C-alpha positions, 0 to 999 in steps of 0.5 A, a space after each residue: 868343613 861340614 855342610 849341615 844343610 844345602 839346596 840348589 835353585 835356578 841361579 845358584 845354591 845355598 848352604 849352612 856350613 860349620 868350619 873348624 880350624 886348628 890354627 889361625 886362618 890365612 887364605 888367598 883365593 877366588 871363586 867363580 861364583 858371587 858369594 854372600 855369607 852370614 858368618 857368626 864372627 866375633 867383632 874384629 875377628 876377621 879381616 880381608 882385602 882385595 890384593 889385586 884391586 887398586 887402592 884396596 891393598 890394606 886389610 879391612 874388617 869383615 862384617 858378619 854379612 859380607 859379599 865376595 864378587 866372582 873372580 875377585 882374589 880375596 886375602 882373608 885372615 882370622 883368629 876365629 877357630 870355629 865358624 858357623 855360616 849361611 852361604 848363598 852363592 850366585 852364578 854370575 851369568 844367571 843373575 844378570 837378568 835381575 837388573 838392567 844396565 851395567 854395574 861397576 865395581 868401584 873402589 867404594 863398592 868393593 870396600 863396602 862388600 866386606 861389611 854389608 851393613 844393611 839389615 835386609 840381607 841379614 834378615 833374608 839370610 836368616 830366613 833362608 837358613 830357617 828354610 834350609 834347616 826345616 823345609 816347609 811347604 813348597 820349600 824349593 820355591 821359597 828358597 829360590 824366591 828368598 835368594 832372588 830377593 837377597 841378590 836384589 837387596 844386595 845390588 841395590 845396597 851396593 849401588 847406593 854406596 857413594 865414592 868416598 869424598 876427600 873431606 867431610 869425614 871424622 878424624 881417626 881420633 874421633 872415630 876411636 873415641 866413638 868406638 871406645 865409648 860404644 864398646 863399653 857395657 851398659 846402656 848405649 850412648 846418645 847422639 848428644 853424648 857422642 857429639 860432646 865427646 867429639 866437641 861438635 854439633 849432633 848434625 855435624 857428627 851424624 853427617 861426618 860419621 856417615 861419610 866415614 863409615 857409610 852407615 848411620 851412627 844409630 845403625 853402627 851402635 846397634 850393630 856393635 851392641 849385637 856383636 858384643 851380645 854374640 860374644 857374651 852368649 858365646 861365653 855362656 852367660 845367661 840371656 838375663 845376665 847379658 840383658 842387664 849387663 848391656 843396659 836392656 830393661 829386661 831379657 825380653 827387650 834384649 830378645 826383641 832388639 836382637 831379633 830385629 837386628 839378627 833375624 832370630 832370638 838369642 836362644 835360637 842362636 844358642 841352640 844353633 851354635 851349641 845344639 842345646 834344646 830350648 827347654 835346656 836353655 830355659 832351665 839354665 836361665 831360670 832364677 835360682 832359689 835362695 839357699 
C-alpha cells in the first residue's frame, strides 16, 4: 500500500491510497473509525458482508463509494489487483456533534452502506482528493469543511433509507432483464423500453425498481454506464472511441456526463491512474491522418 497524500482534521483524517495485491483479496476485519471510501473498482469487482450482523451474512456488491461503520466486522472479497482510493475516516466520538438524537444501524442502512448511491458524497470525495493532491489557499480549513459536509451528507442519505418492504419490488428475473439490457454498449434504454421488457407500466417499473434497489432507475442506469466507461478507459481505448461506443453524441457529451457523475473528467481519471500528462492524452486521442 502506498499513501500518495494525507491530511488530518479535527474529527478524522483523509488519504489518497494506491494498493497492489499479488492474489485475489479475502479480508476479514474491523476499524475503530468510521471509514468512507471512493474506490476505483470495476463493476462487480468486489463484494462484502457483515458476518456478525443478523440478516447480512450474504455477500453484496461494493459500490465505488462505500462506508464501513466503526467496530463493524466486514468480510471483503475482490478479484481487483490494483486499487486507487480516496479515504475519509471519522472518529466516532468526534462526529456525534454533527447531529442530535440517536442513529440506529438498521438492516437496510447497513446493507446500503456498502453502495452509497447518492452523487453528493462522490462529488465531495472527488473535491477532497483535489485538495489533498494540490492544496490551495487555507487548504487545511477547506479539507475540514469538505469532510464535515461529507459526513452530514452520508448520515442524511442513510437516514432516508427505508426498511425493505415485504412486497412491491421486482422479481429476480425482471432485475436480470434490466441489468442485461443496461450492460449493453450503445445508447441507454428508455423507461418505455424497460417497462415493455418487463411487461408492466412505466409507473409500476419505477416504483418497484426503487423498492428493490433503493435508488431511481435513472440513477442506476447512469451509474452503470459510468462504471462501464471506467472499464473501457482502463482498457486504453481513447475517450473518442468510448464516447461513440457508449452512444454519446460526442466526446464532450461523455466528458460532461462523466464529470456530473464522478466529479472529474475522463482525462483527469486517466491522468491519476496512469500518471499520464494531459498533453500526452490529447496527442493520443487526436485523429490520425489518413495514409
